[in-house]
C-alpha positions in Angstrom: 0.0 0.0 -0.2 1.0 3.5 -0.8 2.8 5.8 1.9 0.8 8.6 0.7 -2.4 9.1 2.9 -4.3 11.2 0.3 -3.5 8.6 -2.5 -4.4 5.5 0.1 -7.7 7.3 0.8 -8.8 7.5 -2.9 -7.8 3.9 -3.4 -9.4 2.7 -0.3 -12.5 4.5 -0.9 -12.8 3.0 -4.3 -12.1 -0.3 -3.1 -15.2 -0.1 -0.7 -17.7 1.4 -3.2 -16.6 -1.2 -5.9 -16.8 -4.3 -3.5 -19.4 -2.7 -0.7 -17.1 -4.2 1.9 -16.5 -3.1 5.7 -13.8 -1.0 7.3 -12.6 -4.5 8.5 -12.3 -6.1 5.3 -10.8 -2.9 3.3 -8.2 -2.7 6.5 -7.2 -6.6 5.8 -7.0 -5.9 1.9 -4.8 -2.8 2.1 -2.7 -4.1 5.4 -3.5 -1.2 7.5 -5.7 -0.8 10.7 -9.4 -0.2 11.1 -8.4 3.2 12.5 -6.3 4.1 9.4 -9.1 3.1 7.0 -11.8 5.2 8.9 -9.4 8.0 9.2 -8.7 7.8 5.3 -12.4 7.2 4.1 -13.7 10.3 6.3 -11.6 13.0 7.3 -8.9 12.7 4.5 -11.4 11.6 1.7 -13.8 14.7 2.6 -11.0 17.0 2.0 -9.8 15.5 -1.4 -12.9 14.6 -3.2 -16.4 15.1 -1.9 -18.4 13.1 -4.3 -16.1 9.8 -3.6 -16.8 10.5 0.2 -20.3 10.9 -0.5 -20.5 7.6 -2.1 -18.2 6.0 0.5 -20.2 7.3 3.1 -23.5 5.6 1.7 -21.9 2.3 2.0 -20.4 2.2 5.6 -24.0 3.6 7.0 -25.6 0.7 5.1 -22.8 -1.4 6.6 -23.5 0.1 9.9 -27.2 -0.6 9.9 -26.7 -4.3 9.0 -24.0 -4.7 11.7 -26.5 -6.4 14.0 -27.5 -9.0 11.5 -24.1 -9.9 10.6 -23.2 -10.6 14.2 -26.2 -12.7 14.4 -25.2 -14.8 11.7 -21.8 -15.0 12.7 -23.1 -16.4 16.1 -25.3 -18.8 14.5 -22.5 -20.2 12.2 -20.3 -20.7 15.4 -22.9 -22.8 17.3 -23.7 -24.6 14.2 -20.1 -25.7 13.9 -19.7 -26.6 17.4 -22.8 -29.2 17.2 -21.4 -30.5 14.1 -17.9 -31.4 15.7 -19.7 -32.7 18.8 -21.5 -35.2 16.6 -18.6 -36.3 14.7 
């Protein structure tokens, strides 16, 4: 990943918009922390490219609204795996 924060912010935002991924997934993809991704796509991006910022904010807002559903599904998968392991 690039060391130039402005360039990294734009690249990260484009990735988030294209893949509709979460901040965690973007951080994993670019090898940076969640805090760095969040700072890039909120503070830095707003100063660089407002339209890209708005598009990214929509994706992040949608992900935030879906967070409780994803958490429930992850817990469900966890216990289903445990149940399958016990049966073996």
